[in-house]
C-alpha positions in Angstrom: -19.0 14.7 14.3 -16.1 16.3 16.1 -13.5 14.6 17.4 -9.8 13.5 17.1 -8.1 12.4 13.5 -5.3 13.3 11.0 -6.9 15.2 7.5 -4.5 16.1 4.6 -5.8 19.4 2.8 -4.3 19.0 -0.6 -5.6 22.7 -2.7 -3.4 24.9 -4.9 -5.6 27.7 -3.8 -4.0 29.0 -1.2 -7.2 30.8 0.2 -9.4 27.9 0.2 -7.0 25.5 1.7 -6.6 28.2 4.5 -10.2 28.2 5.2 -10.6 24.5 4.9 -8.0 23.8 7.4 -9.0 26.8 9.8 -12.9 24.8 9.9 -11.1 21.3 10.4 -8.9 22.3 13.0 -11.8 23.7 15.3 -13.7 20.2 15.1 -10.2 19.5 16.6 -8.9 17.3 13.7 -4.9 17.2 12.9 -4.9 19.3 10.0 -1.8 19.0 7.4 -1.7 21.1 4.0 -0.2 20.2 0.8 0.2 22.6 -2.2 0.2 20.2 -4.8 -0.3 16.3 -5.3 3.7 15.8 -5.3 3.6 17.5 -2.1 1.0 15.2 -0.8 2.8 11.8 -1.6 5.7 13.3 0.1 3.1 13.5 2.9 1.3 10.4 2.8 5.1 8.5 2.8 5.9 10.2 6.1 2.8 10.5 8.2 -0.5 8.4 9.0 -3.3 10.6 7.9 -7.4 8.8 7.9 -8.7 11.4 5.4 -7.8 13.1 2.2 -9.5 16.2 1.1 -8.4 16.9 -2.5 -8.9 19.7 -5.4 -9.6 17.5 -8.4 -7.7 19.4 -11.0 -4.0 20.7 -10.1 -0.9 21.2 -11.9 1.0 17.9 -12.4 -0.5 14.8 -10.6 -4.2 16.0 -10.4 -6.8 14.2 -7.7 -7.4 11.4 -9.4 -4.0 10.6 -9.4 -3.9 11.1 -6.0 -6.4 9.0 -5.4 -5.2 5.8 -7.1 -1.8 6.3 -5.1 -4.1 6.4 -1.6 -6.3 3.5 -3.1 -3.1 1.9 -4.1 -0.5 2.3 -1.3 -3.0 3.3 1.6 -6.4 1.2 1.1 -7.7 2.3 4.3 -7.3 6.0 4.0 -10.7 7.7 2.6 -10.3 10.8 -0.3 -12.6 13.0 -0.7 -12.6 14.9 -4.2 -13.3 18.7 -4.7 -13.7 20.3 -8.0 -15.1 23.3 -9.4 -15.8 21.6 -13.0 -17.9 18.8 -12.0 -19.3 16.7 -14.6 -21.6 12.9 -14.5 -18.4 11.3 -16.1 -15.7 12.3 -13.6 -18.2 11.6 -10.5 -18.5 8.5 -12.0 -15.0 7.6 -12.7 -14.3 8.7 -8.9 -16.5 6.6 -7.4 -15.6 3.5 -9.0 -11.9 4.2 -8.4 -13.1 4.6 -4.5 -13.6 8.0 -3.5 -15.7 8.3 -0.2 -17.4 11.4 -2.1 -17.1 14.1 -4.5 -18.1 18.2 -4.1 -18.3 20.2 -6.5 -17.6 24.0 -5.9 -19.1 25.9 -4.4 -19.7 24.1 -1.4 -20.5 24.6 1.8 -17.9 24.3 4.7 -20.5 22.5 6.7 -21.0 20.2 4.1 -17.5 19.6 4.3 -17.0 19.1 8.0 -20.0 16.8 7.9 -18.3 14.2 4.8 -15.5 14.1 7.1 -16.8 12.9 9.9 -18.5 10.3 8.2 -15.3 9.3 6.1 -13.6 9.4 9.8 -16.8 6.9 11.3 -15.9 5.0 8.2 -12.3 4.4 8.6 -12.3 3.7 12.6 -15.2 1.2 11.9 -13.5 -1.2 8.9 -10.4 -0.7 11.8 -12.4 -2.0 14.4 -13.9 -4.7 12.0 -10.3 -5.5 11.3 -9.3 -5.9 15.0 -12.9 -8.1 15.7 -12.0 -10.1 13.0 -7.9 -10.8 14.8 -9.5 -11.5 17.9 -12.3 -13.7 16.5 -9.6 -15.8 14.9 -7.3 -15.8 18.0 -10.1 -17.4 19.7 -10.9 -20.1 17.3 -7.6 -21.3 16.5 -4.5 -21.2 17.9 -1.4 -19.6 15.7 -0.6 -21.8 12.7 3.0 -22.5 14.3 3.3 -25.3 17.1 7.4 -24.9 18.8 8.5 -24.9 22.4 11.4 -24.4 21.0 13.8 -21.5 22.4 14.9 -20.9 19.1 11.9 -21.0 17.0 10.3 -18.7 19.8 13.3 -15.9 19.4 12.4 -16.3 15.8 8.7 -16.0 16.0 9.0 -12.7 18.5 10.9 -11.5 15.2 8.6 -12.2 12.8 5.8 -10.6 15.1 7.9 -7.5 15.4 8.9 -6.7 12.0 5.6 -8.0 10.7 3.6 -4.2 11.0 6.8 -2.7 9.2 6.1 -3.9 5.9 9.7 -4.5 4.7 10.7 -7.3 2.6 11.8 -10.1 4.2 13.4 -13.6 3.2 12.9 -16.6 5.1 15.9 -19.6 4.8 15.0 -23.4 6.0 15.0 -26.8 4.2 12.3 -28.1 2.3 9.2 -29.1 4.7 9.9 -26.7 7.8 7.4 -24.4 7.5 8.6 -21.5 5.5 4.8 -20.4 4.1 3.5 -20.7 7.8 6.2 -17.8 8.5 5.1 -16.0 5.8 1.2 -16.1 6.5 2.2 -15.6 10.5 4.0 -12.1 9.2 1.1 -11.3 6.9 -1.7 -12.0 9.7 0.3 -9.5 12.0 1.0 -6.8 9.1 0.0 -3.6 8.5 -3.2 -5.2 6.1 -4.1 -8.2 7.3 -7.4 -8.2 5.9 -5.4 -8.1 2.3 -5.1 -11.3 0.2 -2.2 -13.4 0.5 -0.9 -14.8 -2.8 1.6 -17.5 -2.7 3.7 -18.8 -6.1 6.0 -21.7 -6.3 8.4 -20.2 -8.6 10.3 -23.3 -9.3 7.5 -24.9 -11.1 6.9 -22.8 -13.9 9.0 -22.3 -17.0 10.4 -18.2 -17.3 7.5 -17.7 -20.0 4.6 -19.2 -17.6 6.0 -17.4 -14.6 6.3 -14.0 -16.4 2.3 -14.6 -17.6 1.5 -15.6 -14.1 3.8 -12.8 -12.0 2.9 -9.7 -14.5 -0.6 -11.1 -15.9 -0.7 -10.4 -20.1 -3.2 -8.8 -22.5 -5.5 -10.1 -24.7 -4.0 -11.9 -27.7 -0.2 -11.6 -26.2 0.5 -15.1 -27.3 -1.0 -18.0 -28.1 -4.0 -18.9 -25.7 -4.4 -15.6 -24.2 -7.9 -15.3 -25.3 -8.4 -12.1 -22.5 -6.7 -10.4 -20.8 -5.3 -11.5 -17.2 -4.2 -10.1 -14.1 -0.7 -11.2 -13.0 -0.5 -12.4 -9.3 1.5 -8.8 -8.4 -1.9 -6.9 -9.5 -3.8 -9.9 -7.2 -2.0 -9.2 -4.0 -2.6 -5.5 -3.8 -3.1 -4.3 -0.2 -1.9 -7.7 0.9 1.1 -10.1 0.7 2.6 -12.1 -2.5 4.8 -14.7 -1.1 7.2 -15.7 -3.5 8.8 -19.5 -2.9 11.6 -20.8 -4.2 12.9 -17.4 -5.4 16.5 -19.0 -5.9 14.7 -21.3 -9.3 14.0 -17.5 -11.2 15.9 -17.6 -14.6 18.3 -14.6 -14.6 16.0 -13.0 -17.1 13.2 -13.3 -14.2 15.4 -12.2 -11.8 15.7 -8.5 -13.7 11.9 -8.3 -14.1 11.0 -9.2 -10.6 13.4 -6.3 -9.5 12.6 -3.8 -11.4 8.8 -4.4 -10.1 10.0 -4.4 -6.6 12.1 -0.7 -7.3 9.5 1.1 -9.4 6.3 -0.2 -7.0 4.8 -1.0 -11.2 4.6 -4.2 -13.4 4.2 -4.3 -17.4 1.8 -7.4 -18.5 3.4 -9.6 -21.0 2.1 -8.0 -24.3 1.2 -4.6 -22.5 1.7 -1.2 -23.3 1.3 0.8 -20.2 2.6 0.4 -16.6 0.2 -0.7 -13.7 1.2 0.1 -10.1 1.1 -2.2 -7.7 0.9 -2.3 -3.8 2.2 -5.3 -2.1 4.7 -7.1 0.6 7.1 -8.7 -0.7 8.1 -12.5 1.4 10.4 -14.7 -0.6 11.7 -17.9 0.5 14.7 -20.4 -0.3 15.6 -23.5 0.6 19.3 -23.1 -0.8 22.1 -20.4 0.7 21.4 -17.3 -1.1 24.5 -15.4 -0.1 26.2 -18.1 -1.7 24.0 -18.1 -4.8 25.1 -14.4 -5.6 28.7 -15.3 -4.8 28.5 -18.1 -7.6 26.5 -15.6 -9.6 23.6 -17.7 -9.9 21.2 -15.0 -8.5 21.5 -11.1 -8.6 23.0 -9.6 -6.0 21.0 -6.1 -6.1 17.9 -8.5 -6.1 19.5 -9.9 -3.1 19.6 -6.9 -0.9 16.1 -5.9 -2.1 14.5 -8.9 -0.9 16.6 -10.1 2.4 15.9 -6.5 3.9 15.4 -9.1 6.9 16.3 -12.8 6.9 14.3 -15.4 9.0 16.4 -18.7 9.4 13.7 -21.8 10.3 16.0 -24.4 11.6 15.7 -28.1 10.7 12.9 -30.4 12.6 16.0 -32.3 13.4 17.8 -29.4 15.2 14.2 -29.1 17.8 13.7 -32.8 18.5 11.2 -30.9 21.7 9.0 -30.2 18.7 8.6 -33.6 17.1 6.2 -35.1 20.0 4.1 -31.2 20.0 3.5 -31.7 16.3 2.6 -34.9 16.2 0.1 -34.9 18.8 -1.0 -31.9 17.0 -1.5 -33.7 13.4 -3.1 -36.8 15.3 -5.6 -34.8 16.7 -6.2 -32.8 13.4 -6.2 -35.8 11.0 -8.3 -38.3 13.1 -10.9 -35.3 13.3 -10.5 -34.9 9.4 -10.6 -38.4 8.6 -13.3 -39.3 11.3 -10.5 -42.3 12.6 -10.6 -43.7 16.2 -6.7 -42.9 16.4 -6.1 -40.9 19.8 -2.5 -41.4 21.1 0.7 -42.6 19.9 1.8 -45.6 22.2 5.8 -44.4 24.1 7.4 -46.9 21.8 6.2 -45.3 18.7 7.0 -41.7 20.2 10.3 -42.9 20.9 10.9 -43.5 17.1 9.6 -40.4 15.9 11.7 -39.1 18.6 14.9 -40.3 16.9 13.9 -40.2 13.5 16.4 -37.5 11.7 12.9 -36.5 9.3 14.9 -35.2 5.9 11.6 -34.1 5.2 11.0 -31.4 8.4 7.4 -31.3 9.4 5.6 -32.2 6.5 7.1 -35.5 6.3 6.2 -36.1 10.3 2.3 -34.8 9.4 2.2 -37.2 6.0 3.4 -40.0 8.5 0.9 -39.1 11.1 -1.9 -38.9 8.6 -0.4 -41.9 6.9 -1.0 -43.5 10.8 -4.1 -42.3 11.4 -5.8 -43.7 8.5 -4.1 -47.0 8.8 -4.8 -47.4 12.8 -7.9 -49.3 13.6 -8.2 -48.6 17.5 -7.2 -46.0 19.7 -3.5 -45.8 20.0 -1.1 -45.8 17.5 1.5 -47.8 17.7 5.0 -49.2 16.2 3.4 -51.2 13.6 1.7 -48.1 11.6 4.8 -46.4 10.9 6.6 -47.4 7.3 9.6 -49.4 7.3 11.9 -47.2 6.9 11.4 -45.3 10.3 10.9 -48.7 12.4 14.1 -49.9 10.9 16.2 -46.9 11.2 17.4 -46.6 8.2 18.9 -43.4 8.3 21.3 -44.2 10.9 21.9 -47.3 9.2 23.6 -45.4 6.7 26.1 -44.0 9.1 27.4 -47.3 9.8 28.3 -48.5 7.0 31.7 -49.6 5.7 33.8 -47.8 3.8 33.9 -44.7 5.8 31.7 -41.9 7.0 29.2 -41.0 4.0 28.4 -37.2 2.5 25.4 -35.7 3.5 25.1 -35.5 -0.4 25.7 -39.5 -0.6 23.1 -40.3 2.2 20.7 -38.2 0.5 21.1 -39.9 -2.1 21.1 -43.6 -1.0 17.6 -42.3 1.5 15.9 -41.3 -2.1 16.8 -44.5 -3.6 15.5 -46.2 -0.9 12.2 -44.3 -0.8 12.0 -44.7 -4.4 11.9 -48.5 -4.1 9.2 -48.4 -1.1 7.7 -46.4 -3.5 8.3 -48.4 -6.3 9.6 -45.9 -8.4 6.7 -43.8 -8.2 7.8 -40.1 -8.5 4.8 -38.7 -7.0 4.2 -40.9 -3.7 8.2 -41.0 -3.1 7.5 -37.1 -2.9 4.8 -37.5 -0.9 7.1 -39.9 1.8 9.7 -37.4 1.3 7.5 -34.6 2.5 8.6 -32.4 -0.5 6.8 -31.6 -4.2 7.2 -34.0 -6.8 9.4 -30.8 -8.6 11.3 -30.6 -6.0 12.4 -34.1 -5.9 12.7 -34.3 -9.4 15.5 -31.5 -9.4 17.2 -34.0 -6.6 17.0 -36.7 -8.7 18.9 -34.6 -11.3 21.6 -33.1 -9.3 22.1 -36.7 -8.0 22.3 -38.1 -11.7 19.2 -40.7 -10.2 17.3 -39.4 -13.4 18.0 -38.3 -17.0 16.3 -36.4 -19.7 14.0 -33.4 -19.4 11.1 -32.9 -16.2 7.8 -34.5 -17.5 9.8 -37.9 -18.0 8.4 -41.4 -16.7 9.2 -42.6 -13.1 11.9 -44.9 -12.6 
């Protein structure tokens, strides 16, 4: 099979490399050569290749090491190993590590030419399958981001522009604005959408549990570690690791994360060797990370590692043109899922939605619509299906109270108190109404001095 394709030949024997290069170029392939694995690693970082043919035994990093490097960082590349010291054990090891084929010297150049053609065909088939999956996904479902707001449209254009670069991205915005949706959009339009998308909320674990979740642990590393477990950084190999609420990491964990990003490797808890990782890092926070750096609550060097590109998502109250669009989207989806008759929202009910400030953002809007769909017996959702907080305009009422204009923190405290009262003091229910998780609510309560003691206590 002749044609175009980019091939890298790695061999410290000059004559062998020259002969193989001559044959491949005659087939019309674009061929580069490297005299050792270290040089091959440099070329792989600068150029795009589809197939690597490498000698097994070389000084420094050998062919097996180069195979592991390719599979970790460039999973679509096919690697063919060539060796003059073939053994059954090394052949099995190579195939298990993902080698396309294992050739024993002496070999016929015709054999190598045929294998390269087959490897290229496999690479292109995988690429075509990925593109087909993307097309089918696009036909079956529109993108997960629903908007007609000019600012959001521009943000999405930026996200899709930087997605293929693989650089680290920091997503900022209030709770409930859809930071994970933007992260998934980056993953979907990135260079390896077929890889896993792994999300972790850094704020819901203790330092010890977060270390185990991110880096994994070996058997016996701590009480209860009855077997070894790969961490999320390993599990996200060939894909994306989304670190939500990254500012909640302890200083010690920030150091470990920085090292993992810099070295592209992790040490499992209780482990004795470094494990290479191949994941793109996307971080998110609802705090001002630059201010956290100034206050020395977040490491400056980690901030710069994560903040290669920043995508700041505006709150829903700043994109009111999207409220009706999103409400109808959630209505259709909720009615289909719950098999309820609701089909539309009355003009009066929609007017209340458009005037509401949505402190819980899109997540709160979705919860409101789902609640109304569940309660509605007919085809139209009206004002009676909204909770009291929406009907009485509770947020606007705060601005009219005597004694001057309240601060944002005072407004938030008043609102949370009111929601907790409506929820009968149940924090889980209140968090759902607010459109945030229970841990985030607990932190707000503690910051506003509305709760005492440690996390995990009873309801207010």
